[in-house]
C-alpha positions as CSV (number, residue, x, y, z in Angstrom):
1,M,35.1,56.5,1.2
2,T,32.3,54.6,2.9
3,D,31.1,52.4,5.8
4,L,32.4,54.8,8.5
5,E,31.8,53.4,12.0
6,V,32.8,54.9,15.3
7,V,33.3,51.5,16.9
8,T,34.9,52.3,20.2
9,I,34.6,55.3,22.6
10,T,36.4,55.2,25.9
11,E,37.2,57.9,28.4
12,Q,40.4,58.9,26.4
13,S,40.2,57.3,23.0
14,A,38.0,56.6,20.0
15,A,38.5,54.1,17.1
16,F,37.2,54.6,13.6
17,T,36.9,52.1,10.7
18,W,36.0,52.8,7.1
19,T,36.6,51.3,3.6
20,T,37.7,52.9,0.3
21,L,36.2,51.5,-2.9
22,G,36.4,52.3,-6.6
23,P,35.9,50.9,-10.1
24,D,38.3,48.4,-11.7
25,A,38.9,48.2,-15.5
26,N,35.7,46.3,-16.0
27,G,33.6,48.8,-14.0
28,N,33.2,46.5,-11.0
29,T,33.5,48.1,-7.5
30,V,36.6,46.9,-5.7
31,P,38.7,47.9,-2.7
32,V,41.1,50.7,-3.4
33,E,44.2,51.4,-1.3
34,T,44.6,54.9,0.0
35,D,45.9,56.9,3.0
36,S,44.0,57.4,6.4
37,E,43.4,60.6,8.3
38,V,41.3,61.6,11.3
39,W,40.5,65.2,11.9
40,L,39.2,66.0,15.4
41,G,38.6,68.8,17.9
42,P,36.4,69.7,20.8
43,A,32.8,70.2,19.7
44,D,32.7,73.6,21.4
45,G,36.0,74.7,19.9
46,S,37.2,76.3,16.6
47,G,37.0,73.1,14.6
48,P,38.7,69.8,14.0
49,R,42.4,69.5,13.1
50,Q,44.3,66.5,11.9
51,I,45.5,64.4,14.8
52,F,45.9,61.0,13.0
53,G,47.6,60.3,9.8
54,D,48.8,57.1,8.2
55,P,50.3,57.3,4.7
56,Q,50.4,53.5,4.4
57,P,47.9,52.6,1.7
58,T,45.0,50.3,2.7
59,A,41.4,49.8,1.6
60,Y,40.5,48.7,5.2
61,H,41.0,51.6,7.4
62,Y,41.4,51.5,11.2
63,A,42.3,54.6,13.1
64,E,42.5,55.0,16.9
65,V,43.0,58.4,18.5
66,T,44.1,58.8,22.1
67,G,44.8,61.5,24.6
68,L,41.2,62.7,24.8
69,E,39.5,64.2,27.9
70,P,36.8,62.2,29.7
71,G,33.2,63.4,29.3
72,R,33.9,65.8,26.5
73,A,32.2,66.1,23.1
74,Y,34.4,66.0,20.0
75,R,33.7,66.8,16.4
76,F,35.4,64.6,13.8
77,E,36.0,63.6,10.2
78,A,37.7,60.5,8.9
79,R,39.3,61.1,5.5
80,S,41.1,59.3,2.7
81,R,42.6,61.4,-0.2
82,G,41.2,64.4,1.7
83,I,37.7,63.2,1.1
84,P,35.5,62.6,4.2
85,A,34.3,59.0,4.7
86,A,30.5,58.6,4.6
87,P,28.7,56.7,7.4
88,A,27.8,53.1,6.9
89,L,24.3,52.5,5.6
90,N,23.2,50.4,8.6
91,V,20.6,51.8,11.0
92,A,23.0,51.8,13.9
93,T,25.1,54.5,12.2
94,R,22.2,56.5,10.5
95,V,19.7,57.2,13.3
96,P,19.6,60.8,14.5
97,N,22.2,61.7,17.1
98,T,24.6,58.8,16.4
99,P,28.2,59.8,16.2
100,E,28.4,58.9,12.5
101,S,25.3,60.9,11.5
102,Q,26.2,64.1,13.3
103,G,30.0,63.9,13.3
104,V,30.2,64.2,17.1
105,F,30.9,61.8,19.9
106,T,31.3,62.2,23.6
107,T,33.9,60.3,25.6
108,L,32.9,58.3,28.6
109,V,33.6,59.1,32.2
110,P,35.3,56.1,34.0
111,P,34.1,54.8,37.3
112,P,35.8,56.2,40.4
113,G,38.7,54.5,42.1
114,R,41.7,52.5,40.9
115,L,41.7,50.3,37.8
116,L,41.8,46.8,39.2
117,R,41.8,44.3,36.3
118,T,41.2,44.2,32.5
119,I,39.3,41.2,31.0
120,A,38.5,40.6,27.4
121,L,35.2,38.9,26.6
122,S,35.0,36.9,23.4
123,N,33.0,34.2,21.7
124,D,32.1,32.4,18.4
125,I,35.4,31.7,16.8
126,H,34.1,28.6,14.9
127,Y,37.6,27.2,14.3
128,G,37.5,25.0,11.2
129,E,34.5,26.7,9.6
130,E,34.8,27.3,5.8
131,I,31.6,29.2,5.0
132,S,30.4,32.0,7.2
133,G,26.8,33.3,7.5
134,L,24.9,30.0,6.9
135,I,21.8,29.5,9.1
136,A,20.3,26.3,7.7
137,A,20.4,24.2,4.6
138,G,22.9,26.4,2.9
139,L,20.8,29.6,3.3
140,P,21.3,32.4,3.1
141,P,24.2,32.4,0.8
142,G,27.4,32.3,2.9
143,V,30.8,34.0,2.4
144,R,34.1,32.2,1.8
145,Q,37.6,33.4,2.4
146,E,39.4,34.7,-0.7
147,P,41.4,32.0,-2.5
148,G,45.0,31.7,-1.3
149,L,44.4,33.4,2.0
150,P,44.5,31.6,5.4
151,P,41.2,30.3,6.9
152,Y,39.2,33.1,8.3
153,P,38.7,31.6,11.8
154,E,42.4,31.4,12.2
155,V,42.9,34.9,10.8
156,M,40.4,36.3,13.3
157,L,41.7,34.3,16.3
158,T,45.3,35.3,15.5
159,A,44.1,39.0,15.4
160,L,42.3,38.6,18.7
161,L,45.3,37.2,20.4
162,D,47.5,39.9,18.8
163,D,45.3,42.5,20.4
164,M,45.6,40.7,23.8
165,H,49.4,41.1,23.6
166,R,49.4,44.9,22.9
167,P,50.3,47.1,25.8
168,D,47.5,49.6,25.0
169,R,45.0,46.9,25.8
170,A,46.8,45.6,28.9
171,V,44.6,42.5,29.1
172,D,44.9,40.3,32.2
173,H,42.5,37.6,31.3
174,L,40.5,36.3,28.3
175,L,37.0,34.8,28.6
176,L,35.5,32.7,25.7
177,A,31.8,32.1,25.9
178,G,31.5,29.2,23.5
179,D,31.5,28.0,19.9
180,L,35.3,27.9,19.8
181,T,35.0,25.3,17.0
182,A,32.9,24.7,14.0
183,E,31.9,21.1,14.8
184,A,34.3,20.0,17.6
185,T,36.3,17.5,15.5
186,P,39.6,16.3,17.1
187,D,41.6,18.5,14.8
188,Q,39.5,21.6,15.4
189,V,39.6,21.2,19.2
190,R,43.4,20.6,19.2
191,G,43.9,23.5,16.8
192,V,42.0,26.1,18.8
193,H,43.4,25.0,22.1
194,A,46.9,25.1,20.8
195,Q,46.4,28.6,19.4
196,L,45.0,29.8,22.7
197,A,47.9,28.2,24.5
198,T,50.3,30.6,22.7
199,W,48.7,33.4,24.6
200,G,48.7,31.9,28.1
201,A,47.6,29.1,30.4
202,P,44.0,27.8,30.6
203,G,42.5,28.4,34.0
204,R,44.9,31.2,34.7
205,D,45.1,33.5,31.7
206,W,42.1,32.3,29.7
207,F,38.8,30.6,30.5
208,A,36.3,28.9,28.2
209,A,32.7,27.7,28.2
210,R,31.2,25.3,25.7
211,G,29.0,26.4,22.9
212,N,26.5,24.4,20.9
213,H,29.0,23.9,18.0
214,D,31.3,22.4,20.6
215,R,28.8,19.7,21.7
216,P,29.6,15.9,21.5
217,H,29.1,14.5,18.0
218,P,28.3,11.0,16.6
219,G,30.2,9.4,13.8
220,P,33.6,7.8,13.0
221,D,35.3,11.2,12.8
222,Y,34.9,11.5,16.6
223,A,35.6,7.9,17.6
224,S,39.0,8.7,19.1
225,C,37.5,11.0,21.7
226,T,35.8,10.1,25.1
227,P,32.4,8.4,24.7
228,Y,29.4,10.4,25.7
229,L,26.0,8.5,25.4
230,D,25.9,7.6,21.7
231,R,28.5,10.2,20.8
232,H,32.1,11.3,21.5
233,D,33.1,14.4,23.3
234,C,36.3,15.8,21.7
235,W,35.8,19.3,23.2
236,G,35.5,17.8,26.7
237,D,38.8,16.1,26.3
238,S,40.7,19.4,26.0
239,F,38.4,21.7,28.0
240,S,35.7,20.5,30.4
241,A,33.0,17.8,30.5
242,R,29.5,18.5,29.2
243,Q,27.0,20.2,31.5
244,Q,29.7,21.0,34.0
245,L,29.9,24.2,35.8
246,V,33.5,25.5,36.3
247,S,34.3,28.1,38.9
248,H,37.6,30.1,39.2
249,E,38.8,32.7,41.7
250,I,41.3,35.4,40.6
251,G,42.2,38.0,43.0
252,G,38.8,38.3,44.8
253,L,36.9,38.0,41.5
254,R,34.8,34.9,40.9
255,L,34.4,33.6,37.3
256,I,31.8,31.0,36.6
257,A,31.6,29.2,33.3
258,L,28.2,27.5,32.5
259,D,27.7,24.8,29.9
260,T,24.3,25.7,28.4
261,T,24.4,23.4,25.4
262,Q,21.9,20.8,24.2
263,L,22.8,17.8,22.1
264,D,20.5,18.3,19.1
265,A,19.1,21.8,19.3
266,P,20.5,25.4,19.0
267,G,18.7,26.6,22.2
268,G,20.2,26.4,25.6
269,T,19.6,24.3,28.8
270,L,21.1,23.9,32.3
271,D,20.7,20.5,34.0
272,R,19.7,20.3,37.7
273,A,23.3,19.6,38.9
274,Q,24.6,22.8,37.4
275,L,21.8,25.0,38.8
276,D,22.1,23.4,42.2
277,Q,25.9,23.9,42.2
278,L,25.5,27.5,41.1
279,R,23.0,28.2,43.9
280,E,25.3,26.7,46.4
281,L,28.3,28.7,45.2
282,L,26.5,32.0,45.1
283,T,24.5,31.7,48.3
284,G,27.5,30.5,50.2
285,D,29.4,33.7,49.3
286,P,26.7,36.0,47.9
287,D,28.6,39.3,48.0
288,R,31.8,38.2,46.2
289,P,32.1,40.1,42.9
290,T,31.1,37.5,40.3
291,L,31.1,37.4,36.5
292,V,29.1,34.5,34.9
293,F,29.6,33.5,31.3
294,G,27.9,30.9,29.1
295,H,27.0,30.6,25.4
296,H,23.3,31.1,25.3
297,P,21.6,34.5,26.2
298,V,19.2,34.5,29.1
299,T,16.6,37.2,29.1
300,T,13.1,37.4,27.5
301,E,14.1,40.5,25.7
302,S,16.9,38.6,24.0
303,G,14.5,35.9,23.0
304,W,12.1,38.3,21.1
305,S,14.8,40.5,19.7
306,N,17.2,37.9,18.1
307,I,16.4,36.8,14.6
308,A,15.9,33.1,15.5
309,G,13.4,33.8,18.3
310,P,12.9,32.5,21.9
311,S,14.0,28.9,21.0
312,F,17.5,30.2,20.3
313,I,18.2,31.3,23.9
314,L,18.3,29.5,27.3
315,D,15.2,27.5,28.1
316,A,12.6,29.8,29.8
317,A,12.4,27.8,33.0
318,N,16.2,27.6,33.3
319,A,16.4,31.4,32.6
320,A,13.9,32.2,35.3
321,E,15.6,30.0,37.9
322,L,19.0,31.4,37.0
323,Q,17.8,35.0,37.5
324,S,16.2,34.0,40.8
325,I,19.5,32.7,42.0
326,Y,21.1,36.0,41.0
327,R,18.6,37.8,43.1
328,S,20.0,36.1,46.2
329,A,23.6,36.9,45.2
330,P,24.2,40.7,45.0
331,G,27.8,40.1,44.0
332,V,26.8,39.0,40.5
333,F,27.3,42.0,38.3
334,L,27.6,40.7,34.7
335,H,26.4,37.7,32.6
336,H,28.3,37.4,29.3
337,S,27.0,35.3,26.4
338,G,27.5,34.8,22.7
339,H,25.5,32.7,20.2
340,T,23.6,35.6,18.6
341,H,26.8,37.1,17.0
342,R,25.7,40.6,18.0
343,N,26.5,43.4,20.5
344,R,23.4,43.7,22.6
345,R,22.5,44.7,26.2
346,T,19.2,43.3,27.4
347,H,17.2,43.9,30.6
348,A,16.8,41.3,33.2
349,D,13.3,39.8,33.7
350,L,13.6,40.4,37.5
351,P,14.7,43.6,39.3
352,I,18.3,42.5,39.7
353,P,21.4,44.6,39.2
354,V,23.0,42.3,36.6
355,E,24.1,43.4,33.2
356,F,23.1,40.8,30.5
357,L,25.5,41.3,27.6
358,E,25.8,39.6,24.2
359,V,29.1,40.1,22.5
360,A,29.5,40.0,18.7
361,A,31.3,37.1,17.1
362,A,35.1,37.1,16.9
363,K,35.0,35.2,13.5
364,E,33.2,37.6,11.3
365,Y,32.0,41.2,11.0
366,P,32.3,43.2,13.2
367,G,35.0,40.8,14.3
368,G,36.3,41.7,17.8
369,Y,35.8,41.4,21.5
370,M,34.5,43.4,24.5
371,L,37.1,44.9,26.9
372,L,35.9,44.9,30.5
373,R,37.8,47.2,32.8
374,L,37.1,46.8,36.5
375,Y,37.5,49.8,38.8
376,E,36.8,50.1,42.5
377,G,33.7,52.0,41.8
378,G,32.3,50.2,38.8
379,Y,33.2,48.9,35.4
380,M,33.6,50.1,31.8
381,L,32.8,48.0,28.7
382,N,34.1,48.8,25.2
383,F,33.8,46.7,22.0
384,H,37.0,46.7,19.9
385,K,37.4,45.4,16.3
386,T,40.6,43.4,15.8
387,R,43.0,45.4,13.7
388,T,45.5,43.3,11.7
389,E,45.3,43.9,8.0
390,A,44.1,40.4,7.4
391,A,41.3,40.7,10.0
392,R,40.1,44.0,8.6
393,R,40.0,42.6,5.1
394,W,37.9,39.6,6.2
395,S,35.7,41.7,8.4
396,T,34.9,43.9,5.4
397,R,34.2,40.9,3.2
398,S,32.0,39.2,5.7
399,R,29.8,42.3,6.3
400,G,28.1,41.2,3.1
401,E,26.5,38.2,4.9
402,Y,22.7,38.0,5.2
403,F,22.4,39.8,1.8
404,G,24.4,42.7,3.2
405,L,22.2,43.1,6.3
406,L,24.6,41.7,8.8
407,P,25.7,45.1,10.2
408,E,22.0,45.9,10.9
409,Y,21.9,43.0,13.3
410,T,25.4,42.5,14.8
411,L,27.1,45.9,15.3
412,G,24.7,47.2,17.9
413,T,24.2,50.8,19.0
414,T,27.0,52.9,20.5
415,A,25.4,52.3,23.9
416,D,25.5,48.5,23.4
417,R,29.2,48.8,22.6
418,N,30.5,51.4,25.0
419,F,29.1,52.0,28.5
420,V,29.9,52.5,32.2
421,V,28.1,50.8,35.1
422,P,28.6,52.1,38.7
423,R,29.2,49.2,41.1
424,D,31.1,48.5,44.3
425,L,34.0,46.3,43.2
426,T,36.4,47.0,46.1
427,G,36.5,43.3,46.8
428,V,38.5,42.7,43.6
429,M,42.3,43.0,44.0
430,S,44.4,44.8,41.5
431,I,47.1,43.1,39.5
């Protein structure tokens, strides 16, 4: 009973995942199907009692408990066959005072006022990808889907959209911050767009920004798409043109999608037209509550803390100008990015009240999305793993990427995944 993670902590719920393993006939360690239990009680009470039980056998356990009190500490155990699950070995679950290491978590206290809207933040689907975890030249060794099972990007996107449909999530809109495809072939673009269309309408229910994998490509495989310089832009044919800012207004909330992609480099850039348009939009209505999303992270802290370094994020001059624009627009409260495949909050380079948030990839461990709930007095963000059986199976398999070190980098701390920010959002209308 291993790899216990307290993934999600809201004001009234908590979600736990763990895996059960055992030896096969040849002595190899393999997944073993067992039951799932969670024992929980107030930390200042008499002790935990069983409040969740699922006799359905599985090796990939997901348990969500509800009905908790805001701002209260709870003691817990996750069990299979009556045996407590051990914390995962990654640092995020082993440092002192983490929920997994001490068996205690504290629920959040939501912002004041009414709940206005719920938005899911997602990125890095890589539709069409066949090997996960490669960085360059086939290294480090990647992970493939098990033979006979559906392609993992489709599994994870299906699981993501399944969660969007569930009433306990009550998602109003879905934002996708780039890398929807593996290499933006016509089939990949059509496939991911068609699957998203089963959930809702683009520009109303879901909104997408381009990632570096979605860039225009050269070669005969792309010749049926719109020409772009010496390439063809298949992603642009179904979504939006390259280096084009797209702005949406939904009930008093402004959503701005940036295209931060370069043609031949993993790092990000913004051309002059996008920056000028952004400045005009924000300074023309500076107090409107605004969420900006684009594929590449922005801050200096992100540059030195991600494994690929400063060249992997938005160009430094662009990042400085972008944050300067935000300083003149107090309505901007959140900048959502992907690309690093990790959950991470970083600090702005300027004294501005903007949260810069990187969200873990949808397509591999930890495999999920961030749920943003807007209240009149602020917002709450919680990372959720997707929970279909197929998604949990692939998420467990893909945690072996980077020689088993992927969880060290991508899961993030409890505070990276679950937090509340006070903010005046009374300009946003409720659904």
